[in-house]
MIKEBA-189837 format. One record per residue: residue number from 1; residue in one letter; x, y, z of N, C-alpha, C in turn. Coordinates in pm, 1 decimal. Example, Ala and Ser with C-alpha at 12.3 -4.5 7.8 and 13.67 -1.06 7.14 Angstrom:
ATOM;resi;resn;n.px;n.py;n.pz;ca.px;ca.py;ca.pz;c.px;c.py;c.pz
ATOM;1;a;1319.0;-569.0;780.0;1230.0;-450.0;780.0;1320.0;-330.0;780.0
ATOM;2;s;1285.0;-225.0;708.0;1367.0;-106.0;714.0;1290.0;3.0;787.0
//
This chain:
ATOM;resi;resn;n.px;n.py;n.pz;ca.px;ca.py;ca.pz;c.px;c.py;c.pz
ATOM;1;m;664.4;-13215.0;-12764.4;713.9;-13144.3;-12650.9;607.1;-13145.7;-12536.1
ATOM;2;d;661.5;-13181.3;-12405.6;547.5;-13197.0;-12314.8;513.0;-13052.1;-12261.6
ATOM;3;v;406.2;-13041.2;-12200.3;343.9;-12911.1;-12157.5;426.9;-12833.1;-12076.7
ATOM;4;i;504.7;-12885.1;-11973.3;586.8;-12813.8;-11878.4;706.7;-12748.3;-11972.5
ATOM;5;k;763.9;-12839.7;-12053.3;883.4;-12788.3;-12129.2;821.3;-12683.6;-12225.5
ATOM;6;y;707.8;-12702.4;-12282.4;657.0;-12599.1;-12374.1;657.3;-12465.4;-12305.9
ATOM;7;f;592.1;-12473.4;-12189.0;558.8;-12333.3;-12118.2;694.5;-12276.3;-12065.1
ATOM;8;n;786.4;-12356.1;-12020.4;913.6;-12297.8;-11979.0;988.1;-12241.2;-12102.8
ATOM;9;t;983.6;-12308.9;-12214.0;1051.0;-12263.8;-12332.8;982.8;-12135.4;-12382.6
ATOM;10;k;846.8;-12138.3;-12376.3;756.8;-12014.2;-12422.1;804.2;-11906.8;-12331.6
ATOM;11;k;823.5;-11913.3;-12200.8;861.9;-11809.8;-12118.0;1002.3;-11752.2;-12152.8
ATOM;12;r;1098.2;-11846.5;-12182.7;1219.2;-11808.4;-12231.0;1212.8;-11724.6;-12353.8
ATOM;13;m;1139.7;-11767.9;-12447.5;1114.7;-11702.5;-12564.8;1061.5;-11551.0;-12549.0
ATOM;14;c;949.1;-11545.7;-12466.6;907.0;-11410.6;-12433.9;1004.6;-11317.4;-12364.1
ATOM;15;e;1083.1;-11369.4;-12281.3;1188.5;-11300.7;-12206.0;1303.4;-11249.8;-12314.3
ATOM;16;f;1330.3;-11345.4;-12397.9;1431.9;-11318.1;-12513.2;1383.4;-11199.2;-12592.1
ATOM;17;h;1252.7;-11187.9;-12618.9;1203.4;-11084.7;-12712.2;1165.7;-10963.1;-12629.2
ATOM;18;k;1151.6;-10955.8;-12495.8;1134.7;-10851.1;-12408.7;1051.0;-10747.6;-12469.6
ATOM;19;g;913.5;-10760.9;-12503.4;840.1;-10669.4;-12552.5;841.0;-10634.8;-12697.9
ATOM;20;t;919.6;-10710.1;-12775.1;927.9;-10689.4;-12921.8;846.6;-10799.4;-12988.4
ATOM;21;c;724.3;-10805.9;-12949.4;643.2;-10931.8;-13007.3;640.7;-10932.4;-13151.7
ATOM;22;h;662.3;-10824.7;-13228.7;670.2;-10826.6;-13363.7;781.2;-10904.8;-13429.9
ATOM;23;l;886.3;-10916.8;-13348.5;1000.9;-10993.6;-13378.1;991.5;-11142.2;-13343.3
ATOM;24;c;903.5;-11183.9;-13259.3;877.9;-11316.0;-13208.2;826.4;-11408.9;-13310.7
ATOM;25;p;876.2;-11532.2;-13330.8;819.4;-11620.0;-13426.8;670.0;-11650.5;-13400.2
ATOM;26;m;613.9;-11622.1;-13269.6;474.0;-11640.9;-13243.1;392.6;-11510.0;-13252.8
ATOM;27;g;464.6;-11407.7;-13306.3;398.7;-11270.8;-13320.6;286.3;-11285.6;-13421.6
ATOM;28;k;185.1;-11212.0;-13411.4;66.5;-11247.0;-13499.8;87.0;-11220.2;-13649.5
ATOM;29;d;191.8;-11133.1;-13681.0;229.1;-11110.5;-13817.2;329.6;-11214.7;-13863.4
ATOM;30;n;387.4;-11295.8;-13784.5;489.1;-11391.5;-13821.9;421.6;-11522.5;-13830.5
ATOM;31;t;298.5;-11563.1;-13806.4;245.5;-11698.5;-13806.9;146.6;-11717.8;-13923.6
ATOM;32;k;123.8;-11605.8;-14006.3;25.5;-11615.9;-14102.3;-119.9;-11654.3;-14047.3
ATOM;33;t;-137.1;-11630.1;-13920.5;-271.2;-11662.7;-13868.0;-340.6;-11533.9;-13819.6
ATOM;34;h;-249.7;-11441.2;-13789.7;-281.7;-11308.0;-13741.2;-357.5;-11322.4;-13605.3
ATOM;35;l;-311.2;-11423.7;-13527.8;-362.7;-11445.2;-13392.6;-252.4;-11407.4;-13291.7
ATOM;36;l;-277.6;-11349.8;-13177.0;-190.7;-11317.6;-13079.4;-140.2;-11459.6;-13022.9
ATOM;37;c;-31.2;-11460.7;-12963.1;34.7;-11583.4;-12919.0;-62.8;-11666.1;-12823.1
ATOM;38;f;-123.4;-11604.7;-12733.1;-217.0;-11664.3;-12647.1;-339.9;-11724.8;-12716.0
ATOM;39;e;-385.0;-11655.2;-12822.5;-491.5;-11704.4;-12905.6;-440.9;-11825.6;-12981.2
ATOM;40;l;-319.0;-11811.8;-13044.7;-273.4;-11916.9;-13129.8;-249.0;-12041.9;-13040.6
ATOM;41;q;-214.1;-12029.0;-12907.4;-197.3;-12153.2;-12824.6;-326.1;-12215.3;-12811.6
ATOM;42;q;-435.7;-12147.1;-12796.4;-575.9;-12207.2;-12778.8;-640.8;-12251.5;-12898.8
ATOM;43;e;-621.9;-12168.9;-13011.8;-693.9;-12213.7;-13126.0;-612.5;-12314.0;-13231.9
ATOM;44;k;-493.6;-12295.0;-13229.1;-402.7;-12385.6;-13316.8;-275.0;-12429.5;-13231.1
ATOM;45;p;-302.0;-12512.8;-13135.0;-187.6;-12551.3;-13050.0;-82.8;-12631.8;-13118.8
ATOM;46;e;-112.7;-12700.6;-13224.9;-1.5;-12774.7;-13298.9;79.3;-12671.2;-13369.7
ATOM;47;i;42.2;-12561.2;-13416.3;130.7;-12461.4;-13470.2;214.4;-12395.5;-13359.1
ATOM;48;a;153.1;-12357.4;-13255.9;221.0;-12297.8;-13138.9;334.5;-12395.5;-13087.1
ATOM;49;d;299.3;-12518.1;-13083.9;397.3;-12620.3;-13036.9;505.1;-12630.2;-13123.7
ATOM;50;a;486.0;-12640.3;-13253.0;591.3;-12643.9;-13366.9;689.4;-12524.1;-13351.3
ATOM;51;i;630.3;-12412.4;-13335.6;707.2;-12279.6;-13333.0;799.3;-12278.8;-13217.4
ATOM;52;v;743.5;-12319.1;-13091.9;811.7;-12305.2;-12968.0;938.4;-12429.2;-12969.7
ATOM;53;e;891.9;-12533.6;-13036.4;998.5;-12642.8;-13042.8;1120.7;-12599.7;-13134.9
ATOM;54;q;1082.3;-12528.3;-13250.0;1183.8;-12487.7;-13340.0;1271.0;-12380.6;-13276.8
ATOM;55;w;1212.9;-12292.4;-13198.9;1282.8;-12184.1;-13129.1;1380.3;-12245.3;-13033.1
ATOM;56;a;1325.0;-12348.9;-12956.2;1414.6;-12412.2;-12862.8;1549.2;-12480.2;-12920.1
ATOM;57;k;1527.3;-12531.6;-13038.7;1628.9;-12588.4;-13118.3;1731.4;-12481.0;-13161.2
ATOM;58;e;1691.6;-12366.5;-13185.3;1769.2;-12270.7;-13231.3;1834.1;-12184.0;-13113.7
ATOM;59;h;1773.3;-12197.3;-12994.8;1812.7;-12126.2;-12875.8;1828.6;-12211.7;-12750.9
ATOM;60;p;1923.9;-12316.2;-12764.1;1925.3;-12397.6;-12657.7;1965.7;-12334.4;-12521.1
ATOM;61;v;1908.2;-12395.2;-12408.2;1947.1;-12335.8;-12285.7;2100.4;-12341.5;-12247.6
ATOM;62;k;2154.2;-12230.8;-12205.4;2300.7;-12236.1;-12162.5;2299.7;-12309.6;-12027.9
ATOM;63;t;2394.8;-12400.7;-12027.6;2424.6;-12458.3;-11904.3;2556.7;-12429.7;-11843.9
ATOM;64;y;2580.1;-12467.7;-11725.9;2723.1;-12450.8;-11666.4;2829.3;-12524.3;-11759.0
ATOM;65;k;2777.7;-12643.9;-11799.8;2872.6;-12720.4;-11892.1;2897.8;-12653.8;-12027.9
ATOM;66;s;2791.4;-12609.0;-12089.5;2823.4;-12547.0;-12220.0;2900.0;-12412.9;-12216.0
ATOM;67;v;2880.3;-12335.5;-12113.3;2954.8;-12209.2;-12097.8;3094.0;-12241.4;-12061.6
ATOM;68;f;3115.9;-12317.9;-11971.1;3256.7;-12361.8;-11930.6;3344.5;-12425.5;-12044.6
ATOM;69;l;3269.0;-12510.4;-12107.5;3350.1;-12588.4;-12226.4;3366.3;-12479.7;-12337.0
ATOM;70;e;3275.1;-12378.9;-12357.8;3294.0;-12287.6;-12463.0;3435.3;-12202.9;-12424.8
ATOM;71;m;3443.2;-12171.4;-12288.7;3561.4;-12094.8;-12252.9;3689.7;-12182.2;-12249.8
ATOM;72;f;3672.8;-12316.7;-12205.0;3786.0;-12402.3;-12195.1;3775.0;-12530.7;-12267.1
ATOM;73;p;3762.1;-12525.6;-12402.9;3734.2;-12642.5;-12468.2;3820.5;-12763.8;-12462.4
ATOM;74;n;3942.7;-12746.3;-12411.3;4036.7;-12861.8;-12402.4;4051.5;-12918.8;-12251.4
ATOM;75;v;3942.4;-12875.4;-12170.6;3942.8;-12943.9;-12047.6;3919.5;-13087.2;-12053.6
ATOM;76;k;3972.2;-13161.7;-11957.7;3951.1;-13305.0;-11939.0;3809.6;-13330.6;-11902.8
ATOM;77;t;3739.8;-13424.3;-11975.2;3597.9;-13446.6;-11943.5;3582.6;-13594.6;-11908.6
ATOM;78;t;3473.3;-13621.1;-11849.5;3430.1;-13757.9;-11824.8;3374.0;-13825.7;-11935.7
ATOM;79;k;3335.1;-13953.6;-11935.3;3266.2;-14024.0;-12047.2;3140.5;-13963.7;-12072.1
ATOM;80;e;3077.6;-13899.5;-11978.0;2935.3;-13830.9;-11995.7;2962.1;-13708.2;-12057.8
ATOM;81;g;3084.3;-13647.6;-12062.0;3104.2;-13521.5;-12144.8;3104.0;-13404.5;-12052.1
ATOM;82;h;3093.3;-13410.8;-11913.7;3103.5;-13290.0;-11840.6;3262.2;-13272.2;-11780.3
ATOM;83;p;3297.1;-13159.5;-11744.9;3433.0;-13149.3;-11695.8;3462.1;-13249.8;-11574.9
ATOM;84;d;3574.4;-13293.1;-11564.9;3614.7;-13398.5;-11476.1;3640.6;-13353.8;-11337.9
ATOM;85;f;3569.1;-13253.0;-11280.6;3570.3;-13201.3;-11148.0;3446.7;-13144.7;-11093.0
ATOM;86;c;3425.9;-13135.1;-10979.0;3302.6;-13085.7;-10908.8;3279.0;-12932.6;-10936.2
ATOM;87;l;3178.5;-12899.2;-10990.8;3126.9;-12768.2;-11011.9;3127.9;-12681.0;-10892.0
ATOM;88;k;3083.2;-12744.3;-10788.1;3085.0;-12685.3;-10644.1;3225.4;-12631.3;-10609.7
ATOM;89;r;3324.7;-12694.1;-10649.9;3459.6;-12655.9;-10622.1;3504.3;-12533.5;-10700.7
ATOM;90;l;3461.3;-12529.2;-10823.8;3485.0;-12425.9;-10919.8;3418.2;-12295.9;-10878.5
ATOM;91;l;3292.5;-12309.7;-10827.0;3207.0;-12192.0;-10782.2;3247.8;-12154.0;-10640.9
ATOM;92;g;3334.1;-12226.1;-10569.6;3380.4;-12190.0;-10433.0;3271.2;-12195.6;-10326.7
ATOM;93;v;3174.8;-12291.1;-10344.6;3075.1;-12306.1;-10264.4;3136.5;-12359.4;-10115.4
ATOM;94;k;3099.8;-12284.7;-10008.4;3165.4;-12321.0;-9871.2;3121.5;-12465.7;-9831.5
ATOM;95;g;3212.1;-12534.3;-9776.2;3190.2;-12660.9;-9710.6;3298.2;-12755.3;-9744.3
ATOM;96;e;3275.1;-12876.6;-9730.6;3368.7;-12991.0;-9752.6;3407.3;-12994.5;-9898.2
ATOM;97;y;3537.5;-12988.4;-9938.0;3561.8;-13012.7;-10075.0;3632.0;-13147.9;-10098.3
ATOM;98;d;3657.6;-13228.7;-10004.6;3723.3;-13350.5;-10017.1;3631.2;-13452.7;-10092.5
ATOM;99;i;3500.2;-13444.0;-10034.7;3395.9;-13525.6;-10091.6;3277.1;-13440.0;-10128.2
ATOM;100;c;3238.1;-13456.2;-10249.6;3112.7;-13373.3;-10290.3;2986.8;-13417.0;-10208.5
ATOM;101;s;2925.9;-13312.5;-10161.9;2807.3;-13344.0;-10078.8;2674.9;-13300.8;-10140.3
ATOM;102;c;2685.6;-13274.5;-10277.5;2564.3;-13246.6;-10362.3;2473.6;-13368.7;-10342.6
ATOM;103;d;2340.3;-13332.6;-10356.5;2236.7;-13422.3;-10368.7;2216.5;-13487.4;-10506.6
ATOM;104;i;2288.7;-13422.2;-10602.3;2268.7;-13471.3;-10733.1;2401.5;-13514.3;-10792.9
ATOM;105;t;2399.9;-13587.4;-10907.3;2526.0;-13618.9;-10965.0;2596.7;-13492.9;-11035.1
ATOM;106;c;2724.1;-13510.4;-11042.7;2809.9;-13403.9;-11110.9;2746.1;-13369.2;-11256.0
ATOM;107;g;2706.2;-13469.8;-11321.6;2645.9;-13444.4;-11466.5;2519.3;-13359.6;-11447.3
ATOM;108;d;2435.4;-13396.5;-11354.5;2316.9;-13312.9;-11321.7;2351.3;-13173.0;-11291.7
ATOM;109;c;2444.1;-13158.4;-11205.0;2490.6;-13032.4;-11158.9;2543.4;-12944.3;-11272.9
ATOM;110;w;2639.0;-12997.4;-11367.4;2690.5;-12929.4;-11473.1;2586.1;-12897.3;-11578.9
ATOM;111;n;2479.8;-12979.4;-11582.0;2373.6;-12957.1;-11686.8;2265.8;-12865.2;-11650.1
ATOM;112;r;2273.0;-12805.1;-11529.1;2176.9;-12697.4;-11481.4;2185.2;-12583.1;-11566.2
ATOM;113;g;2078.8;-12516.7;-11587.3;2059.1;-12402.7;-11673.4;2128.8;-12280.5;-11589.5
ATOM;114;v;2200.4;-12182.3;-11674.4;2262.6;-12065.5;-11635.1;2173.4;-11950.1;-11667.2
ATOM;115;e;2151.1;-11861.4;-11568.2;2071.7;-11739.4;-11584.9;2155.7;-11654.8;-11688.7
ATOM;116;e;2081.7;-11603.3;-11792.9;2135.6;-11520.9;-11893.8;2175.0;-11383.3;-11829.6
//
């Protein structure tokens, strides 16, 4: 896992546990190292990385695509797997709807993370 993804995922993990560090997989009593998470990152980065990577697998980022397809599993999708229409239209963003004027592809737009 690259360093940026590591810290973004670690931040999500911390926000998920919201002060209940004893329940966090990096909690000092859960790692068998008895190190606080910031100490674990410094002294045993390979263990910290493995913990964060495993947590990311178990808690994938919710995207517009995953949320929409969960609610509407039978919607027509493109060969890339995202719904076959512009997310901007669905969200009611003001502007021209005949031609998508996004600076990114529809796949990139659908794969953006959704705030929990």
